[in-house]
C-alpha positions as CSV (number, residue, x, y, z in Angstrom):
1,M,-2.1,1.1,20.4
2,L,0.9,3.4,21.5
3,L,-1.4,6.3,21.5
4,E,-3.7,4.6,23.7
5,A,-1.1,3.6,26.1
6,L,-0.1,7.4,26.6
7,G,-3.9,8.3,27.6
8,V,-5.1,9.4,23.9
9,D,-8.8,9.1,24.1
10,Q,-9.5,10.2,20.5
11,L,-7.6,10.4,17.4
12,V,-8.8,12.3,14.2
13,L,-7.0,11.4,10.9
14,L,-7.6,14.2,8.2
15,P,-7.4,12.6,4.8
16,F,-5.1,14.8,2.7
17,D,-7.1,15.0,-0.4
18,Q,-7.3,17.8,-2.9
19,A,-9.8,20.2,-0.8
20,L,-7.3,20.2,2.1
21,A,-4.1,20.4,-0.1
22,Q,-5.5,23.9,-1.4
23,L,-6.1,25.2,1.9
24,S,-4.1,28.5,2.6
25,P,-2.3,28.3,5.9
26,Q,-4.6,30.7,7.4
27,A,-7.6,28.6,6.2
28,F,-6.3,25.6,7.4
29,V,-5.7,27.0,10.9
30,E,-8.8,28.7,11.3
31,D,-11.2,26.4,9.6
32,I,-9.8,23.0,10.3
33,L,-8.0,23.5,13.7
34,I,-10.1,26.3,15.3
35,Q,-13.5,25.9,14.0
36,Q,-13.8,22.1,13.7
37,L,-11.4,20.7,16.4
38,A,-11.7,23.7,19.0
39,P,-8.4,23.1,20.4
40,Q,-7.3,24.3,23.9
41,Q,-3.8,23.9,23.0
42,I,-1.6,23.0,19.9
43,S,1.7,20.9,20.0
44,V,3.6,20.5,16.8
45,G,7.1,19.2,15.7
46,F,9.9,22.0,15.0
47,N,9.6,21.3,11.3
48,F,5.8,21.4,10.9
49,C,4.6,22.7,7.7
50,F,0.9,23.1,6.5
51,G,-1.3,24.8,4.2
52,Y,-0.9,25.1,0.1
53,Q,2.5,23.8,-1.1
54,R,3.4,23.7,2.7
55,T,4.1,27.3,2.7
56,G,2.8,27.8,6.1
57,T,5.7,27.6,9.1
58,V,5.6,27.2,12.6
59,A,6.0,30.7,13.2
60,D,2.9,31.3,11.1
61,L,1.1,28.8,13.4
62,V,1.9,30.6,16.4
63,A,1.0,34.0,15.3
64,I,-2.6,32.9,13.8
65,A,-3.2,30.7,17.2
66,Q,-2.2,33.6,19.0
67,A,-4.7,35.8,17.6
68,H,-7.4,33.2,18.9
69,Q,-5.7,33.0,22.5
70,I,-4.6,29.3,21.8
71,P,-1.1,28.6,23.1
72,V,1.3,26.5,20.8
73,T,3.9,24.1,22.0
74,V,7.0,23.4,19.7
75,T,8.7,20.3,20.2
76,P,12.5,20.7,19.2
77,Q,14.5,18.6,17.1
78,K,15.8,15.4,18.8
79,R,19.1,13.6,18.5
80,T,20.6,10.4,19.7
81,A,24.3,10.3,20.3
82,A,25.3,9.7,16.8
83,Q,22.5,11.3,14.7
84,T,19.3,13.4,14.3
85,I,16.3,11.3,14.9
86,S,13.8,11.5,11.9
87,S,11.4,9.1,10.1
88,S,13.5,8.8,7.3
89,A,16.5,7.9,9.3
90,I,14.6,5.3,11.0
91,R,13.5,3.9,7.5
92,I,17.1,3.8,6.3
93,A,18.1,1.9,9.5
94,L,15.3,-0.5,8.7
95,T,16.4,-1.1,5.4
96,Q,20.1,-2.0,6.5
97,G,18.7,-4.2,9.4
98,N,20.3,-1.8,11.8
99,L,17.9,-2.7,14.6
100,P,20.0,-1.0,17.5
101,Q,19.9,2.3,15.7
102,V,16.0,1.8,15.2
103,Q,15.3,1.2,18.8
104,Q,17.6,4.0,19.8
105,M,15.5,6.1,17.7
106,L,12.1,5.0,18.3
107,G,12.9,4.4,22.2
108,R,11.1,0.7,21.7
109,A,11.2,-1.9,19.3
110,Y,9.9,-1.7,15.9
111,T,6.5,-3.8,15.4
112,L,4.4,-5.4,12.9
113,S,1.1,-6.5,13.6
114,G,-0.9,-9.0,11.3
115,Q,-3.5,-11.7,11.0
116,V,-2.2,-15.4,11.0
117,I,-3.4,-16.9,7.4
118,Q,-3.0,-20.2,5.9
119,G,0.6,-20.6,4.2
120,Q,2.1,-23.4,2.3
121,Q,3.1,-25.0,5.6
122,L,6.7,-25.9,4.2
123,G,7.8,-24.8,7.6
124,R,6.0,-27.6,9.3
125,K,7.5,-30.0,7.1
126,L,10.9,-29.1,7.7
127,G,10.0,-29.3,11.5
128,F,9.5,-25.6,12.0
129,P,6.3,-24.7,12.0
130,T,5.5,-21.1,11.3
131,A,2.6,-18.5,11.6
132,N,2.3,-16.8,8.5
133,L,1.3,-13.0,8.9
134,Q,-0.5,-10.7,6.8
135,V,0.4,-7.1,7.6
136,D,-1.4,-4.1,6.2
137,A,0.1,-3.1,2.9
138,D,1.0,0.3,3.9
139,K,3.3,-1.1,6.3
140,F,7.0,-0.2,6.2
141,L,8.8,-3.4,6.0
142,P,12.6,-4.1,7.1
143,R,15.5,-5.5,5.4
144,H,14.7,-9.4,3.8
145,G,16.3,-11.6,6.2
146,V,16.1,-13.5,9.6
147,Y,15.5,-11.9,12.8
148,S,15.0,-12.7,16.5
149,V,11.6,-11.2,17.9
150,T,9.3,-11.3,20.6
151,L,5.4,-11.8,20.1
152,L,2.5,-10.4,21.5
153,G,-1.0,-12.1,21.0
154,Q,-4.4,-12.8,23.0
155,E,-3.2,-16.4,23.3
156,F,0.1,-15.5,25.2
157,S,-0.2,-14.6,28.9
158,K,3.6,-13.1,28.2
159,P,5.7,-12.1,25.3
160,Q,6.9,-15.3,23.3
161,L,10.2,-15.6,22.0
162,G,10.6,-16.4,18.1
163,V,12.6,-16.3,14.8
164,M,11.1,-14.3,11.8
165,N,11.7,-14.8,8.3
166,W,11.1,-12.0,5.9
167,G,11.5,-12.7,2.4
168,C,11.1,-14.7,-0.8
169,R,12.5,-18.0,0.6
170,P,14.8,-18.5,-2.5
171,T,15.7,-22.0,-1.4
172,V,12.2,-23.4,-1.9
173,L,11.8,-21.3,-5.1
174,G,9.4,-18.6,-3.3
175,E,8.1,-16.0,-5.7
176,Q,6.4,-13.4,-3.4
177,P,7.8,-12.4,-0.2
178,S,6.1,-13.7,3.0
179,L,6.5,-12.8,6.6
180,E,6.7,-16.2,8.6
181,V,7.4,-16.6,12.2
182,H,8.3,-19.7,14.3
183,L,7.5,-19.5,18.1
184,L,10.5,-21.2,20.0
185,D,8.6,-22.3,23.2
186,W,4.9,-22.3,22.2
187,S,2.9,-24.3,19.6
188,G,-1.1,-24.1,19.0
189,D,-3.5,-23.1,16.5
190,L,-3.1,-19.3,15.9
191,Y,-5.0,-18.9,12.4
192,G,-7.3,-16.0,12.1
193,Q,-5.5,-14.2,15.3
194,T,-3.6,-11.1,15.4
195,L,0.0,-11.2,16.4
196,T,2.3,-8.0,17.2
197,V,5.8,-8.8,16.2
198,Q,8.7,-6.8,18.2
199,L,11.9,-6.9,16.1
200,Q,14.9,-7.2,18.5
201,D,17.8,-8.5,16.5
202,F,18.8,-8.9,12.7
203,L,20.4,-12.4,12.6
204,R,21.4,-12.6,9.0
205,P,20.3,-11.7,5.5
206,E,18.2,-14.1,3.1
207,Q,20.2,-16.4,1.4
208,K,19.7,-19.5,-0.8
209,F,20.8,-22.9,0.5
210,A,22.4,-25.9,-1.6
211,S,19.8,-28.4,-0.2
212,L,16.8,-28.4,2.3
213,D,19.3,-30.0,4.5
214,A,21.3,-27.2,4.6
215,L,18.3,-25.0,5.4
216,V,17.3,-27.0,8.0
217,A,20.7,-27.0,9.5
218,Q,20.6,-23.1,9.0
219,I,17.4,-22.9,10.8
220,N,18.6,-24.6,13.8
221,L,21.6,-22.3,14.2
222,D,19.0,-19.3,13.8
223,C,16.9,-20.6,16.8
224,Q,20.1,-21.0,19.0
225,V,21.4,-17.7,18.0
226,A,17.7,-16.1,18.9
227,R,17.4,-17.8,22.0
228,A,20.8,-16.4,23.2
229,S,20.0,-13.2,21.9
230,L,16.5,-12.9,23.7
231,G,17.9,-14.1,27.1
232,A,16.8,-10.9,28.7
233,F,13.2,-11.7,27.8
234,V,12.8,-15.0,29.3
């Protein structure tokens, strides 16, 4: 979705299998890039490595491509005011619930997309109906806890405000982690639809409450805090 918004017409994903892993740097460039993809220009990051045991460097790529008159653009290392931007740094910030740092490094909100599936409907019984999302098993998920979020979906004419809970729901003896979103200003049937959740603020970590009444009181407070934090999106 992001690549399409940038104007990318076609995306080719190379499966990293044994055959690809065994290619020498020279063979990777000449067989895969030049012969199969026929590039007019190549763009890579400053720390790009390729070929068997990642022995090919950016300098090697430039030299091999130059022999075929193909220009190579090398994107330099990027930094925020506080640190170097990398996928590892973004993952660490997500596990800490540090969304301001995540958004600063990404230049956007971290998003989760998934299909709305049937849940246990415990939220509905507590007065806070939720959409249970099934996200891709490979998706990197953030710290367990409660988040203020905005949501995109085919039923919405504009982003909707919500509160997301990601975790095991210890108060109701949940065993498996679930991802549930309560929409603040919208109600309706979303089963089977795909929602995109944009994480805006980390509100609090997951916790176990002494009673369902205490849980309901906290959810009410979470909704108030989320609404205040999402004021810019109203």
